[in-house]
C-alpha positions in Angstrom: 69.1 95.5 73.2 70.0 93.5 70.0 68.2 94.2 66.7 66.1 91.0 66.9 64.7 91.9 70.3 63.9 95.4 69.1 62.0 94.0 66.1 59.9 91.6 68.2 59.2 94.4 70.7 57.9 96.6 67.8 55.6 93.8 66.7 54.5 93.2 70.3 53.7 96.9 70.7 51.6 96.8 67.5 49.7 93.9 69.0 49.3 95.8 72.3 47.9 98.8 70.3 44.7 96.8 69.6 43.7 97.6 73.2 43.2 101.2 71.8 39.6 101.3 70.5 40.6 103.6 67.7 43.2 101.1 66.5 41.0 98.0 67.1 38.1 99.4 65.1 40.1 100.6 62.1 42.1 98.0 60.1 43.9 100.7 58.1 45.0 102.5 61.2 46.1 99.2 62.8 48.3 98.4 59.8 49.8 101.9 59.9 50.4 101.6 63.7 52.0 98.2 63.3 54.4 99.7 60.7 55.0 102.7 63.0 55.8 100.5 66.0 58.2 98.3 64.0 60.0 101.3 62.4 60.0 103.2 65.7 61.5 100.2 67.5 64.4 100.3 65.1 64.9 104.1 64.4 67.3 105.0 67.2 69.8 102.5 66.0 70.1 104.2 62.6 73.5 105.3 63.8 74.7 101.8 63.3 75.6 102.9 59.7 78.5 104.8 61.2 80.2 101.4 61.6 80.7 101.5 57.8 82.9 104.6 58.3 85.1 103.4 61.2 84.9 102.1 64.7 85.8 105.4 66.3 82.8 107.2 64.8 80.6 104.3 65.7 81.9 104.2 69.3 81.5 107.9 69.9 78.0 108.2 68.4 76.2 104.8 68.7 73.4 105.2 71.3 74.4 108.8 71.7 72.4 111.6 70.2 70.1 109.2 68.3 68.9 108.0 71.8 68.6 111.4 73.3 65.4 113.0 74.5 65.1 115.4 71.5 65.8 112.6 69.1 63.1 110.4 70.7 60.6 113.1 70.0 61.8 113.6 66.4 61.9 109.9 65.5 58.3 109.4 66.6 57.1 112.5 64.7 59.1 111.8 61.6 57.9 108.2 61.2 54.3 109.2 62.0 54.3 112.0 59.4 55.8 109.7 56.8 53.1 107.1 57.3 50.4 109.8 57.5 51.5 111.2 54.1 51.1 107.7 52.7 47.8 107.1 54.3 46.2 110.5 55.1 42.8 109.2 56.1 44.0 107.6 59.4 43.9 109.1 62.9 47.3 110.9 63.2 47.2 111.3 67.0 46.8 107.6 67.7 49.4 106.7 65.0 51.9 109.1 66.7 51.2 108.0 70.2 52.0 104.3 69.4 54.9 105.1 67.2 56.3 107.5 69.8 55.8 104.7 72.4 57.9 102.3 70.3 60.8 104.8 70.2 60.6 105.4 73.9 60.5 101.7 74.6 63.6 101.2 72.5 65.6 103.7 74.4 64.1 102.7 77.7 65.3 99.0 77.5 68.7 100.1 76.2 69.6 101.9 79.4 69.5 98.7 81.4 72.4 97.1 79.4 76.0 97.4 80.4 76.7 99.3 77.2 74.2 102.0 78.0 73.0 105.1 76.2 73.2 108.9 76.4 69.4 108.9 77.0 69.5 112.0 79.3 70.9 114.3 76.6 70.8 117.4 76.3 70.8 117.6 80.2 73.9 115.5 80.4 76.2 113.5 78.1 76.8 110.9 80.8 76.4 107.3 79.6 73.4 105.7 81.4 74.1 102.0 81.8 72.3 100.3 84.7 73.8 96.9 83.8 71.2 94.3 84.8 69.8 93.2 81.5 72.1 91.6 78.9 72.1 93.1 75.4 70.4 89.8 74.3 68.3 88.3 77.0 66.9 84.9 76.0 63.9 85.2 78.4 62.8 88.6 77.1 63.2 87.5 73.5 61.4 84.2 74.0 58.5 85.8 75.8 58.0 88.1 72.8 58.2 85.2 70.3 55.6 83.3 72.4 53.3 86.2 72.2 53.7 86.6 68.5 53.1 82.8 68.0 49.9 83.0 70.1 48.8 86.0 68.1 49.3 84.1 64.8 47.3 81.1 66.0 44.3 83.3 66.9 44.8 84.7 70.5 43.7 88.3 71.0 47.0 90.3 70.7 46.2 93.1 73.1 45.4 91.0 76.1 48.2 88.5 75.2 50.9 91.2 75.2 49.5 92.9 78.2 50.0 89.7 80.2 53.5 89.2 78.7 54.5 92.8 79.5 53.2 92.4 83.1 55.5 89.3 83.4 58.4 91.2 81.9 58.0 94.1 84.4 58.3 91.5 87.2 61.4 90.0 85.4 63.0 93.5 85.3 62.4 93.8 89.1 63.9 90.4 89.6 67.0 91.3 87.6 67.4 94.5 89.5 67.3 92.6 92.8 69.9 90.2 91.4 72.2 93.2 90.7 71.6 94.5 94.3 72.6 91.1 95.6 75.9 91.2 93.6 76.7 94.7 94.7 76.2 93.7 98.3 78.7 90.9 97.9 81.2 93.2 96.3 81.0 95.7 99.1 81.4 92.9 101.7 84.6 91.8 99.9 85.9 95.2 98.9 84.6 97.7 101.4 86.2 100.7 99.7 84.6 100.0 96.3 83.5 103.2 94.7 82.1 102.2 91.3 80.7 98.8 90.6 80.0 98.1 86.9 77.9 95.0 86.4 77.6 93.1 83.1 75.0 90.3 83.0 75.4 87.5 80.5 72.8 85.3 78.9 73.0 83.0 81.8 70.9 84.1 84.8 73.5 83.3 87.5 76.6 84.4 85.6 77.7 88.0 85.7 80.9 90.0 85.1 81.9 92.8 87.4 84.4 95.6 87.1 85.1 97.4 90.4 86.8 100.8 91.0 88.4 101.4 94.3 90.6 104.4 95.4 93.9 102.7 94.4 93.0 99.6 92.4 90.7 98.2 89.7 89.2 94.7 90.4 87.7 92.3 87.8 85.4 89.6 89.1 82.8 87.2 87.9 79.7 85.8 89.6 78.9 82.1 89.1 75.9 80.6 90.8 75.7 83.8 92.8 79.2 83.5 94.2 81.5 86.4 93.6 85.2 85.6 92.7 87.8 88.3 92.0 89.9 87.0 89.1 92.1 90.0 88.4 93.3 93.3 89.8 95.2 96.3 88.5 96.8 99.3 90.0 94.7 102.4 89.4 97.0 104.9 87.7 96.1 107.9 85.5 97.5 108.3 82.1 100.9 110.1 82.3 101.0 113.8 81.5 103.6 113.8 78.7 103.9 114.6 75.0 103.3 111.0 73.9 100.0 110.9 75.7 99.0 114.3 74.4 99.6 113.0 70.9 97.7 109.8 71.6 94.7 111.7 73.0 94.3 113.6 69.7 93.9 110.3 67.8 90.3 109.5 66.9 90.4 105.9 68.1 92.0 106.8 71.5 89.6 109.8 71.9 86.6 107.5 71.2 87.8 104.9 73.7 88.4 107.5 76.4 84.9 109.0 75.9 83.3 105.6 76.3 85.3 103.5 78.8 85.2 104.4 82.5 87.2 101.4 83.8 90.4 100.7 81.9 94.1 100.0 82.4 96.9 101.0 80.1 100.4 100.0 79.1 103.2 101.6 77.0 105.5 99.3 74.9 108.7 100.6 73.4 109.9 99.3 70.0 112.8 100.2 67.8 110.8 102.4 65.5 107.8 103.4 67.5 106.1 103.5 70.9 102.7 101.8 71.4 100.0 102.8 73.9 97.3 100.2 74.7 94.1 101.0 76.6 92.2 98.0 77.8 88.6 98.1 79.0 88.2 95.9 82.1 84.4 95.5 81.9 84.4 92.9 79.2 86.6 90.0 80.5 85.6 86.8 78.7 85.8 83.1 79.4 89.1 82.9 77.5 90.7 85.1 80.2 91.0 87.9 77.7 90.0 91.6 77.6 88.8 92.0 74.0 87.7 95.6 74.0 90.7 97.9 73.6 92.3 100.9 71.8 95.9 100.9 70.4 97.9 103.7 68.9 101.5 103.4 67.5 103.5 106.7 67.5 106.9 107.1 65.8 110.0 108.8 67.1 108.8 112.1 65.7 105.6 111.9 67.7 103.5 111.2 64.7 100.7 108.6 64.8 101.6 105.7 62.5 98.4 103.7 63.0 95.6 103.1 65.6 92.6 101.0 66.2 89.7 100.6 68.7 87.2 97.8 68.9 86.7 94.2 69.8 89.9 92.2 69.2 90.2 88.5 70.1 93.8 87.8 68.9 97.0 89.6 68.6 97.3 88.6 64.9 94.0 90.2 64.1 95.0 93.4 66.0 98.2 93.7 64.0 96.2 93.3 60.7 93.8 96.0 61.8 96.6 98.4 62.7 97.9 98.0 59.2 94.7 97.9 57.1 92.5 100.4 59.1 94.9 103.4 59.4 98.0 102.7 57.5 97.2 101.0 54.2 100.5 102.0 52.7 102.1 99.5 55.0 100.5 96.6 53.2 
């Protein structure tokens, strides 16, 4: 989920913690628990700082090890110990339980996005992306804000958020059934579909779909619960040649390949270099564009000149990125 939603979830969990008699009866413990749930709701996204380094590092690591099972345990313990050192008279067990719960909730809600996480590490490095909740879901965010407002005007927070979370559980079930409905439509239209990647949007009845069949990739969208295939590509593996071997060693290409399961590619020949483009098919947008891609330019001596991976919405910006991100001497 987005940062704002994680923050309001942390506040909500702090309010829900008042159902715990130990927290309800001890204002000092309550304040520590509220701090713990807010910090815990943000901690797994600490890896966002990698974006300051480069997109490749961010792409390979964001929602990776920081969202793994060992990390979830360590985040909860580290935050609880820090708060306990600051306020040693509080009940550590209850502080840890609610802080740990906030970290678990963060990772739990992230697995339902199309982006996904490596939440099952160390057992597998597979990206878990169930794809039926948008990264920012207006209904989920609004329900939390309503709960916080009701708390501020005097409603009992524990009961308030218990009701809200009961509603949200039903909402998750509803969105899961929405996804099943879309998958059924896909299989009726493309019987040999093998993998169906769904990407919900902020609109309830508008979804994006990327479909893998034995010989083709299909890109579709669902509007008002009607599936329409808008693009298709031949499913072809990357060639086994020296150019591709060089490209695979580039950090941006390697990061893209580690993350993107449904992509097409193209090779463009120029006078001084050859360019490989990898295009993720899961993120088709309303401008008929595939903005998430990786590009590498390799010279005639099979040396990487420049490369980039990330979200690009215009060719002009891509060319600037290729110059400034990896080949500053070309400025």
